[in-house]
N, C-alpha and C positions, 0 to 999 in steps of 0.2 A: 504494500500500500504506500502511496506517495501522498505527502501533505501532512498538515498538522492535525493531531487528534483533538477533538473537542473535549473540554473538561467534563468530568462526570459530576453532574448536579445531584442534589438529594433525591429528586424524583427518578433520575436514571438509576441511582444505586438501589432505590426501593424496587424498581421494576426488575433489575437483575437479581436481587436477592429473592424476590417472590418467585421468579422463574426457577432459580437454582433449588430453593428449599421447599417450594409448595407445588410447582407444576411438573418438574422433572423434564426429561428429554422428550421433546415434541415428537420426533420421528419414532421413538420407541412407543409412545402412547398410541400413535397412529397404527402401529403394528401389534398393539395389544399387550405391551409390556409396560407396566406402571412403575413409577417411583425409582427410576435409575438415577444415580448421581450424575450431575449435569454441569456442563460448562456453558459459557455464553458465546454464541456465534453472532458476530456483527455481520449483517447481511451486506454483500458487496455486489456491484455490477461493474464490469470492465476494470476490476482491480481496485475500485474505490468503495469505501463504505457509503451506503445509501443514507441520505438524510442530512448531510452537512452537519450543522450544529446540533441537529436532532438525531445523530447517528446512533446514540445509545438507546434511543427509543425504537430503533429498527433492529431488534435483536430477537433471537430465538434460543431456546434451550436445546442443547445437544449433548449426549453422553460422549464418553471417550471414543466409542466405536464410530458413532455418526459424525463426530467432529474431526477426529484425528486418525481413525482407522485402527485404534487400539483394541485388540481382542480381549475378551474376558480371560482370566487365568484358567489354564487347562482346556481352553476351547480353540479350535482351529478357525482360521478365516473362512474356510469353506463351510463351516457350520454356522458362523455368525451371519453371513450374508443372506442365506435363505430365511433364517428365523427373524432377523432384525431389519432386513432391507439393506440397500447399498449405503456406503459411507461417502462423505464428501471426498475422501481420498481415492475413491473409485472414479472421481471426476464429477464436476458440477453438473454436467449434462446428464449423466447416469443418475445422480442423486435427484435432480429435479424432474427427470422423466418418471421416476417412481413416486416421489412425494409431492410434486408440483413445484411451480415457480416460487422461489423464496419471497419475492416482493408481493406477488399477486395472490398467493395461496398460504404460504407458511406464516408470514408476519400477521395477516388477518386471523389465522387459526390461533396463533399464540396470543394475540390481543383478545380473542374470544375467551380463552381460558382465564386470562387476567380479569376480564369483566365478570366472569362467573365467580372468581375468587373474591373480588371486591364486594359482590352481592352477599356472599356467604362463605367467609374464610374457613379453611380446614387446616388441621395440624400439619407440621412439617412431614414430608415423605409419607403422606397419607391421602393422596388424590382420590376423591370419591369415584366410584365406578360410574355413577350417573353423569358426572362431569366428563369422564373419559368417553362415554357413549355419545353425549351431546357434541363433544369436540370432534369425534370421528365423523358424525353426521354433518357437522358444519364444514369439515375438511372436504368431504365428498361433494357437497354443494359448491364450494369454492373451486374445486378442480373442474367441475362441469361448467362453471361460468366462464372459465378462461379458454 
């Protein structure tokens, strides 16, 4: 990435902490795996973070597999991919072909989970099944809209 990184404001930090501790990995949730430890992915287009000064609001939660291609201990890559879907390390095109465009599908899906959390917060690493179901339904709708 080229350019200056925008400062992280309190509302940015709150968003990222909520994603990490309450929402989990978005891609895993979409594949039916809940509450996996999560890192923050700043969504990019053409090598630059989306959103300029609002770049920290254009983030999604991804686990080590989906973000960096790190396999779980004792598991092979060939086992992870069918169960969890592709990693960004498989290539952005492959990842987005499976999960949808990061800007048009995944950010809105992440924002949807955050809206549900704001309405009715849940404990850390305890995402409710009805939230997962609603999010997967919204994700499918978003994929069909694009």
